[in-house]
Steps between C-alpha positions, in 0.01 A plus 500: 500500500747237617467158351675173554520231235616153589626256237730187466267235637437167342495121533824343620586156647600457862867599532482761217548869509304819398574857518203740571512863410311789640506819288378827649361786286386846621765546755856445590574297815714646762469468873261213501498129567369273218366156560379188322191321623313180390165349532445122449160362427269503801768687706550858610762715329830469678827689506792346312790749497575872521786740421563859592547689186792718624662305781458169319440284815271205438270275695350167411227274633662189637364265238683663224833595671792363302302456190352837410687822446340843474687771308444829323627690191477868574537608139203284395301571809438132534502246780592138436438169687729222397356176600721186503439151615129547462256265682128422436418692808631818334213486256299820539430844341787721570448880552736791566413795707657733751560348845284548686263465200281778359155383407506725200810332353380139474522389127410194321794297630677232305418131540770256600421138477746237607435137406622209697 
C-alpha cells in the first residue's frame, strides 16, 4: 500500500519561505511524475508544480514560477517544494500526488498560511 505523507507547512509572514516535504512509503518511485497541488478555502484543488522522478524536468503553474522549486531526494524517496517570497494568496492546504493524480493517494495535506 503506497502512502504519501506531507509535512512542513505552517504560518509565515508575506515574503517568507517554507519547505514542504512529501515522503512516500510502500514503493520506490521510478518512471513517474510527482506533483504538488493546493486547495484554498472555497476553491477547487489546483496544480502547483510537477517533476519527473527520473528525467527531472519540472513544470510550474504561472503564479508560482520564479518563487517555488520542486525537487526530489532519491535516497529518501521524498519530494520537496521550496516556497520563497510567499504571498497571502498562497494560503492553502498543500498535497502531493502523482501527476496526473491518483485518487487513492490523496493524503491529509499540510496547511500553509501566509499573513499579510
